[in-house]
C-alpha positions in Angstrom: 17.0 -8.2 50.2 19.2 -9.8 52.8 18.5 -8.5 56.3 21.5 -6.8 58.0 22.5 -8.5 61.2 23.5 -5.3 63.2 24.1 -7.4 66.2 27.1 -9.0 64.5 30.0 -6.5 64.7 31.8 -7.9 61.6 28.7 -7.6 59.4 27.9 -4.1 60.7 31.5 -3.0 60.1 31.5 -4.3 56.5 28.2 -2.8 55.8 29.3 0.6 57.0 32.5 0.3 55.0 30.5 -0.4 51.9 28.3 2.5 52.5 31.2 4.8 53.1 32.8 3.7 49.8 29.5 4.6 48.0 29.6 8.3 49.2 30.8 10.5 46.3 33.9 12.6 46.9 34.1 16.1 45.4 37.2 16.6 43.2 37.5 20.2 44.5 36.1 22.5 47.1 32.5 23.6 46.9 31.5 27.1 48.1 28.5 27.4 50.3 25.6 29.2 48.5 24.4 32.1 50.6 22.0 34.9 49.8 22.9 38.3 48.5 22.5 41.5 50.3 19.5 43.6 49.1 21.8 46.4 47.9 24.3 44.1 46.1 25.9 45.6 43.0 25.8 43.9 39.6 29.5 43.1 40.0 28.8 41.2 43.3 25.8 39.4 41.7 28.1 38.3 38.8 30.8 37.0 41.1 28.2 35.1 43.3 26.6 33.6 40.1 30.0 32.4 38.9 30.6 30.7 42.3 27.2 29.1 42.2 27.7 27.8 38.6 31.2 26.4 39.6 29.7 24.6 42.6 26.9 23.1 40.5 29.3 22.0 37.8 31.6 20.4 40.4 28.6 18.5 41.9 27.4 17.3 38.4 30.9 16.3 37.4 31.4 14.3 40.6 28.0 12.5 40.3 28.6 11.7 36.6 31.9 10.1 37.5 30.5 7.9 40.3 30.0 4.2 39.8 26.5 2.9 40.6 26.1 1.1 43.9 
């Protein structure tokens, strides 16, 4: 492995740019996963479960489409 010369601004900038390019970008918007209220109805649970599944599917799809570093 080649040591990164962080004292050299050009090397540091290029390294950071390469790292930034490697970060996956979601193809849509993910919904934060939050807990349910203790008295949530089955309808609310079904809606929340659908949101969670959609978010997980989006994450899986994004990671499957990424090129290896």
